[in-house]
C-alpha positions in Angstrom: 72.4 -17.9 18.6 71.4 -19.0 15.1 74.1 -20.5 12.9 71.8 -21.1 9.9 69.0 -18.6 9.4 67.6 -20.5 6.4 67.0 -23.7 8.4 66.8 -22.2 11.9 69.7 -24.2 13.2 71.0 -23.0 16.5 74.6 -23.2 17.7 73.7 -25.7 20.5 72.1 -28.0 17.9 75.2 -27.9 15.7 77.6 -28.4 18.7 75.5 -31.4 19.9 75.6 -33.0 16.4 79.4 -32.5 16.2 79.9 -34.0 19.7 77.7 -37.0 18.5 80.1 -37.6 15.7 79.3 -35.3 12.8 82.6 -34.0 11.3 81.5 -32.7 8.0 79.0 -29.9 7.2 76.6 -32.3 5.4 76.7 -34.6 8.4 75.8 -31.8 10.7 72.8 -30.9 8.6 71.7 -34.5 8.4 72.0 -34.9 12.1 69.8 -31.9 12.6 67.2 -33.3 10.1 68.0 -30.6 7.5 69.9 -29.9 4.3 71.9 -26.8 3.4 70.2 -24.1 1.4 72.2 -21.0 0.6 75.6 -22.1 2.2 76.2 -18.8 4.0 76.4 -20.7 7.2 79.1 -23.2 6.0 82.0 -21.2 7.3 80.5 -20.9 10.8 79.7 -24.6 10.9 83.3 -25.5 9.8 84.6 -23.2 12.5 82.4 -25.0 15.1 83.5 -28.5 13.8 87.2 -27.4 14.2 86.5 -26.2 17.7 84.5 -29.2 18.8 86.0 -32.1 16.9 88.6 -34.3 18.6 92.1 -33.4 17.6 92.4 -36.5 15.4 89.5 -35.4 13.2 90.7 -31.8 12.7 92.9 -32.7 9.7 90.0 -34.4 8.0 87.9 -31.3 8.4 90.5 -29.1 6.8 90.8 -31.5 3.8 87.1 -32.0 3.3 85.5 -28.7 4.1 
């Protein structure tokens, strides 16, 4: 499933980057070799970060999203 249609990012790519340590939207894009374009995908990426990030990082995500 595509998370970002502008850049063609798939959910598995985003989840992989989060599991590798990306805990901010910009870090996810960087890990995927892309940069955000229209920002319509940001909410979905934040949702995935919250779901995948270790519990200790969830507070950082909510403060920096």
